[in-house]
N, C-alpha and C positions, 0 to 999 in steps of 0.2 A: 327634862328635855341633859342628855349629856354636855357638859359641858366642855369644850375641847381650851386646848394648849396649842395657840401663836405664835411664831419668836419669825419674827421680820431680822432680818439680818441686815446692814447696809454701810458705807466706806466713811461715811459721814452725814454728818447733821442735813438732812431736809433731803437723799438719795430717799429710804424711806416713804415717804409721804409725797411724791409724784412717784414713783416709780407702784407701788400697790397704797396709799391713804386711802381712798375710794375705801375697797374690798378690806380692807382691818377697820373703820368704820360699822362694814352693816356685819363683822363678827362680835366688836364690843357689842356694837346696839341689842345685839342676840346674845347675850349675857354671855361673848366666849372670852374668856385670858387669850389679852396680848403683852407679853414681852416684845423689847430690843434688842439687838444689839450693835450699837454702833460705834467699828471696830479704832471711832481715829474724831477725834476736835476740832477736824478743819481746819488747821491754822492755817496753812496759804493761803485759808477764803477770806479769813476775817481775825480777831482777836477771841483768844477761844474761851475764855470766860462769859463771851456774849454772844457766843456761837450756844454753850449748854445751859447757859440759861434760854435760849429763843429754844432748846429742843427741849429744855423739862414745860416752856409753854406751846404748844405744838402736840406734849405728849398726856395736856386735859382734853385736847379738841380729839384725840385719836382713842382717847381709852386705855391709855396703856396701868398694867398694873408694875411692871419692875423693866426698867433698863437697866442694861450692862453695859457696860464701858471697856471700850479692849484697852484702850491705854498706846494707841503705834499711834506713830509721827504723822502728820498727810504728804503722801504717795512715799511712804516708807513701807506699804504695805508686803506682804516678800510670801510667796508659797512656799513654808518654808512647816518643822516641827512645833515651834513656835506657835504659830499659829490657825497649826490646826487647833490642836492641842487645844488653847484659850475657846473656838468654836465646839468641841465638844466635851467643858465643862461647859458650858453656859448651854449647849443640849441636857447634859445629865442635873442638871438643877429641872431646868423645864418644863421637858421630856413632851416637849412636839407634838401635838399630830400632824400639825403644817407648819412647813419654810418655808419663807420667800426671800428671792437674796438677787442678787445682779446680773442678768446676762453674763454671759462666758466671753461675749464677741461684744468689749469694750473697746475706747482709743483711748481709758482712762485708766494705768495702770495699777491703780488701787483698785478701781472696782473688777478685773480681771481677774490680778490676783485669788481677793475677797472668793469669788467665785471661783475661781478654783482647786482654792479650799476648805469649797464649802461642800465641791462636789465628792472630795474627801471622805471627811468630816459626818458627812452625812450621809453615810456609805450604809448606815442601817436601822437607817430614817425612812419609814414607807412615802412619803410625803412633800415631798421638793419644787417647788417653785420659783421658775426665773422668771423677774421683769425687769422693763427697760426702764430705759434713761434716756437727758438730752443728746450722750456721748455715745448710744447703742451702738453697734453695728447688724447690719440683716440678719434681723428679729423675725420670727416667724413663724408664730405665737398659735397655739392651737385649743389654748384654753380664756373664754373671757366672759369678764365677772361685766355688769349693767353697774353702773354703780351711777344713774341719771339720779338715784331718791341720798345721791352722799357727796354727793363732786362738788355741793356748795361745803360741807366738812374738810373734805380733800383740801380744798383751796383756802381755809379758813390756815388748817394743818401749816400750810406751804406761806402762806405772810406771815405764818410767827416770827420766819426763819426772813427778821422783815430786810435784815444787812444781806441777805441773798437772795430776795426777788429780781433783781437786776443787773445780775449777774451772768449772763445764757452766752458772752461771749457772742453775741448776737445784736447789733445799732437794732435799738429802738425795740427791740422784744423779750420781759420780764418772762420770768416763771410761771406766772400765772397762766398769762397767755398762751404760753409752749403747755401747760400741762392741760388745758382748756382743749387747745388744739387736738391734741394729739388724745385727747376722751372721748375728740368727737370724732377721729378718722376711728379707732377701734371700734368704738361704738358702730359703723356706721361697718365696717366687716363684720363686724354683731346683729350685725340686724333689732341695733336699738343706738338712739338716741348718744349715750355715754359711757363708756365701758373703759376696763385696764385688761387689759389684757395680757397669759401669760404662756408661756414655752417650759413642759416640764421635762424633770429628768426621771423622773417617779411619781405615778397618781395612782390611787387603790381608786376604783369606786365600788363598796360595797352595796352587792346586791340582796 
């Protein structure tokens, strides 16, 4: 088996887990190499030391080999040369076969700006897929991954971010409940019980 290099890019700790955690576990279970690039430490959502510790605990669940931190302040990600160069630098190190990132239409400026920067930084990368999050808008996926066998581990990775579980801005709804219902909805669309859905910037099918 040829081991692939997978790179998932998120604006804050726990963004990646919600968007593509189930698919990432399927990759690592099959021996592929997973790296993360998290652009901020999520300082507006809590103590940064705690949030980085929570991310490290989640990494153990996902099977992450290496994590890169962008070093930007929460809500301060811009579409500029510095951000694009940071992403390009990590791409040069990881040499990814697949990249996962936020969908461009999102009400959170960090998610939206990061996605736009990724579009520039990945102009020579073959496979780039966008994932959805709680603040994504107008998401029209074409690709579905059955995560029925890995949903529990996706939830475990989200629960590792203990300080964030209740922070959905929807009264009485936890991030775990939201992730499970989203997986059920996308699964119905994909004709399985639970799925993650993706929109493609670029996707090669090898025949």
